[in-house]
mmCIF file of the C-alpha atoms, coordinates in Angstrom:
data_MODEL
# 
_entry.id   MODEL 
# 
loop_
_atom_site.group_PDB 
_atom_site.id 
_atom_site.type_symbol 
_atom_site.label_atom_id 
_atom_site.label_alt_id 
_atom_site.label_comp_id 
_atom_site.label_asym_id 
_atom_site.label_entity_id 
_atom_site.label_seq_id 
_atom_site.pdbx_PDB_ins_code 
_atom_site.Cartn_x 
_atom_site.Cartn_y 
_atom_site.Cartn_z 
_atom_site.occupancy 
_atom_site.B_iso_or_equiv 
_atom_site.pdbx_formal_charge 
_atom_site.auth_seq_id 
_atom_site.auth_comp_id 
_atom_site.auth_asym_id 
_atom_site.auth_atom_id 
_atom_site.pdbx_PDB_model_num 
ATOM 1  C CA . MET A 1 1  ? -26.403 9.134   9.004   1.00 0.00 ? 1  MET A CA 1 
ATOM 2  C CA . PRO A 1 2  ? -25.647 5.429   8.429   1.00 0.00 ? 2  PRO A CA 1 
ATOM 3  C CA . SER A 1 3  ? -27.827 2.644   10.022  1.00 0.00 ? 3  SER A CA 1 
ATOM 4  C CA . ALA A 1 4  ? -26.528 0.776   13.496  1.00 0.00 ? 4  ALA A CA 1 
ATOM 5  C CA . ASN A 1 5  ? -25.662 -2.179  11.884  1.00 0.00 ? 5  ASN A CA 1 
ATOM 6  C CA . LEU A 1 6  ? -23.186 0.210   8.937   1.00 0.00 ? 6  LEU A CA 1 
ATOM 7  C CA . GLN A 1 7  ? -21.748 1.925   12.126  1.00 0.00 ? 7  GLN A CA 1 
ATOM 8  C CA . ILE A 1 8  ? -20.734 -1.303  13.214  1.00 0.00 ? 8  ILE A CA 1 
ATOM 9  C CA . VAL A 1 9  ? -19.239 -2.306  10.403  1.00 0.00 ? 9  VAL A CA 1 
ATOM 10 C CA . TYR A 1 10 ? -17.177 0.961   10.212  1.00 0.00 ? 10 TYR A CA 1 
ATOM 11 C CA . LEU A 1 11 ? -16.137 -0.331  13.997  1.00 0.00 ? 11 LEU A CA 1 
ATOM 12 C CA . LEU A 1 12 ? -15.022 -3.175  13.265  1.00 0.00 ? 12 LEU A CA 1 
ATOM 13 C CA . ILE A 1 13 ? -13.252 -2.115  10.367  1.00 0.00 ? 13 ILE A CA 1 
ATOM 14 C CA . THR A 1 14 ? -11.146 0.640   12.022  1.00 0.00 ? 14 THR A CA 1 
ATOM 15 C CA . LEU A 1 15 ? -10.741 -1.871  14.954  1.00 0.00 ? 15 LEU A CA 1 
ATOM 16 C CA . PHE A 1 16 ? -9.450  -5.134  12.973  1.00 0.00 ? 16 PHE A CA 1 
ATOM 17 C CA . THR A 1 17 ? -7.015  -2.377  10.791  1.00 0.00 ? 17 THR A CA 1 
ATOM 18 C CA . THR A 1 18 ? -5.820  -0.917  14.008  1.00 0.00 ? 18 THR A CA 1 
ATOM 19 C CA . LEU A 1 19 ? -5.454  -4.517  15.614  1.00 0.00 ? 19 LEU A CA 1 
ATOM 20 C CA . GLY A 1 20 ? -3.338  -5.525  12.350  1.00 0.00 ? 20 GLY A CA 1 
ATOM 21 C CA . ALA A 1 21 ? -1.118  -2.653  12.256  1.00 0.00 ? 21 ALA A CA 1 
ATOM 22 C CA . PHE A 1 22 ? 0.374   -3.110  15.738  1.00 0.00 ? 22 PHE A CA 1 
ATOM 23 C CA . ILE A 1 23 ? 0.417   -6.893  15.370  1.00 0.00 ? 23 ILE A CA 1 
ATOM 24 C CA . GLY A 1 24 ? 1.899   -7.050  11.505  1.00 0.00 ? 24 GLY A CA 1 
ATOM 25 C CA . GLY A 1 25 ? 2.936   -3.920  10.876  1.00 0.00 ? 25 GLY A CA 1 
ATOM 26 C CA . SER A 1 26 ? 6.893   -3.885  12.172  1.00 0.00 ? 26 SER A CA 1 
ATOM 27 C CA . LYS A 1 27 ? 6.991   -7.162  10.059  1.00 0.00 ? 27 LYS A CA 1 
ATOM 28 C CA . VAL A 1 28 ? 5.240   -6.005  6.895   1.00 0.00 ? 28 VAL A CA 1 
ATOM 29 C CA . ALA A 1 29 ? 7.503   -2.741  7.341   1.00 0.00 ? 29 ALA A CA 1 
ATOM 30 C CA . TYR A 1 30 ? 10.638  -4.568  7.115   1.00 0.00 ? 30 TYR A CA 1 
ATOM 31 C CA . THR A 1 31 ? 9.855   -7.018  4.245   1.00 0.00 ? 31 THR A CA 1 
ATOM 32 C CA . VAL A 1 32 ? 8.754   -4.127  2.159   1.00 0.00 ? 32 VAL A CA 1 
ATOM 33 C CA . GLY A 1 33 ? 11.948  -1.800  3.606   1.00 0.00 ? 33 GLY A CA 1 
ATOM 34 C CA . GLY A 1 34 ? 14.902  -3.960  3.031   1.00 0.00 ? 34 GLY A CA 1 
ATOM 35 C CA . THR A 1 35 ? 13.595  -7.593  1.749   1.00 0.00 ? 35 THR A CA 1 
ATOM 36 C CA . ILE A 1 36 ? 11.384  -6.881  -1.734  1.00 0.00 ? 36 ILE A CA 1 
ATOM 37 C CA . ILE A 1 37 ? 13.920  -3.680  -2.616  1.00 0.00 ? 37 ILE A CA 1 
ATOM 38 C CA . PRO A 1 38 ? 16.998  -2.328  -1.198  1.00 0.00 ? 38 PRO A CA 1 
ATOM 39 C CA . VAL A 1 39 ? 15.729  0.414   0.435   1.00 0.00 ? 39 VAL A CA 1 
ATOM 40 C CA . HIS A 1 40 ? 19.527  2.454   -0.245  1.00 0.00 ? 40 HIS A CA 1 
ATOM 41 C CA . ASN A 1 41 ? 18.926  2.262   -4.097  1.00 0.00 ? 41 ASN A CA 1 
ATOM 42 C CA . MET A 1 42 ? 17.510  5.358   -5.286  1.00 0.00 ? 42 MET A CA 1 
ATOM 43 C CA . GLU A 1 43 ? 16.491  4.215   -8.979  1.00 0.00 ? 43 GLU A CA 1 
ATOM 44 C CA . TYR A 1 44 ? 14.755  1.400   -7.586  1.00 0.00 ? 44 TYR A CA 1 
ATOM 45 C CA . LEU A 1 45 ? 12.445  3.668   -5.101  1.00 0.00 ? 45 LEU A CA 1 
ATOM 46 C CA . SER A 1 46 ? 12.289  6.273   -7.560  1.00 0.00 ? 46 SER A CA 1 
ATOM 47 C CA . ILE A 1 47 ? 10.819  3.529   -10.282 1.00 0.00 ? 47 ILE A CA 1 
ATOM 48 C CA . ALA A 1 48 ? 8.455   2.478   -7.740  1.00 0.00 ? 48 ALA A CA 1 
ATOM 49 C CA . LEU A 1 49 ? 7.419   6.060   -6.241  1.00 0.00 ? 49 LEU A CA 1 
ATOM 50 C CA . PHE A 1 50 ? 6.445   6.996   -10.096 1.00 0.00 ? 50 PHE A CA 1 
ATOM 51 C CA . SER A 1 51 ? 4.930   4.178   -11.425 1.00 0.00 ? 51 SER A CA 1 
ATOM 52 C CA . SER A 1 52 ? 2.829   4.429   -7.962  1.00 0.00 ? 52 SER A CA 1 
ATOM 53 C CA . ALA A 1 53 ? 2.501   8.119   -8.779  1.00 0.00 ? 53 ALA A CA 1 
ATOM 54 C CA . LEU A 1 54 ? 1.333   7.475   -12.611 1.00 0.00 ? 54 LEU A CA 1 
ATOM 55 C CA . ALA A 1 55 ? -1.541  4.669   -11.300 1.00 0.00 ? 55 ALA A CA 1 
ATOM 56 C CA . VAL A 1 56 ? -3.348  6.869   -8.559  1.00 0.00 ? 56 VAL A CA 1 
ATOM 57 C CA . THR A 1 57 ? -3.186  9.811   -11.143 1.00 0.00 ? 57 THR A CA 1 
ATOM 58 C CA . PHE A 1 58 ? -4.605  7.742   -14.021 1.00 0.00 ? 58 PHE A CA 1 
ATOM 59 C CA . ALA A 1 59 ? -7.491  6.203   -11.821 1.00 0.00 ? 59 ALA A CA 1 
ATOM 60 C CA . SER A 1 60 ? -8.305  9.849   -10.094 1.00 0.00 ? 60 SER A CA 1 
ATOM 61 C CA . LEU A 1 61 ? -8.870  10.943  -13.569 1.00 0.00 ? 61 LEU A CA 1 
ATOM 62 C CA . LYS A 1 62 ? -11.208 8.240   -14.223 1.00 0.00 ? 62 LYS A CA 1 
ATOM 63 C CA . ALA A 1 63 ? -12.903 8.508   -11.185 1.00 0.00 ? 63 ALA A CA 1 
ATOM 64 C CA . LEU A 1 64 ? -12.068 5.199   -9.907  1.00 0.00 ? 64 LEU A CA 1 
ATOM 65 C CA . PRO A 1 65 ? -11.543 4.407   -5.921  1.00 0.00 ? 65 PRO A CA 1 
ATOM 66 C CA . ILE A 1 66 ? -7.520  3.664   -5.604  1.00 0.00 ? 66 ILE A CA 1 
ATOM 67 C CA . SER A 1 67 ? -5.568  2.824   -2.401  1.00 0.00 ? 67 SER A CA 1 
ATOM 68 C CA . THR A 1 68 ? -2.214  4.576   -2.390  1.00 0.00 ? 68 THR A CA 1 
ATOM 69 C CA . THR A 1 69 ? -0.724  2.748   0.508   1.00 0.00 ? 69 THR A CA 1 
ATOM 70 C CA . GLN A 1 70 ? -1.656  -0.688  -2.308  1.00 0.00 ? 70 GLN A CA 1 
ATOM 71 C CA . SER A 1 71 ? -0.841  1.402   -5.082  1.00 0.00 ? 71 SER A CA 1 
ATOM 72 C CA . VAL A 1 72 ? 2.530   1.834   -3.682  1.00 0.00 ? 72 VAL A CA 1 
ATOM 73 C CA . ILE A 1 73 ? 3.127   -1.825  -2.653  1.00 0.00 ? 73 ILE A CA 1 
ATOM 74 C CA . GLY A 1 74 ? 2.577   -3.053  -5.988  1.00 0.00 ? 74 GLY A CA 1 
ATOM 75 C CA . ALA A 1 75 ? 4.896   -1.268  -7.496  1.00 0.00 ? 75 ALA A CA 1 
ATOM 76 C CA . ILE A 1 76 ? 7.510   -2.080  -5.069  1.00 0.00 ? 76 ILE A CA 1 
ATOM 77 C CA . ILE A 1 77 ? 6.712   -5.609  -5.337  1.00 0.00 ? 77 ILE A CA 1 
ATOM 78 C CA . GLY A 1 78 ? 6.645   -5.017  -9.524  1.00 0.00 ? 78 GLY A CA 1 
ATOM 79 C CA . VAL A 1 79 ? 10.001  -3.525  -9.001  1.00 0.00 ? 79 VAL A CA 1 
ATOM 80 C CA . GLY A 1 80 ? 10.951  -6.208  -6.957  1.00 0.00 ? 80 GLY A CA 1 
ATOM 81 C CA . ILE A 1 81 ? 10.135  -9.033  -9.543  1.00 0.00 ? 81 ILE A CA 1 
ATOM 82 C CA . ALA A 1 82 ? 11.437  -7.054  -12.719 1.00 0.00 ? 82 ALA A CA 1 
ATOM 83 C CA . ARG A 1 83 ? 14.653  -6.807  -10.097 1.00 0.00 ? 83 ARG A CA 1 
ATOM 84 C CA . GLY A 1 84 ? 14.555  -10.693 -9.627  1.00 0.00 ? 84 GLY A CA 1 
ATOM 85 C CA . SER A 1 85 ? 13.859  -10.528 -6.368  1.00 0.00 ? 85 SER A CA 1 
# 
């Protein structure tokens, strides 16, 4: 059973993650969903998803912790940089 201090930390992480999603979630979704790479271009989306899947698979095989959300966002940003966005 986690200590009381650790439970407070978990509660605060949950609270602020939820607040962040409600306050800035739509702005992030708009930026990622249309500003960095065009969402109608399946080539760009396929490259980003393949890169993300590769990173998650590699990290999982090496027993490294990895966030799938952050790997997808990182892959989208990488494709955006590569195409000059």
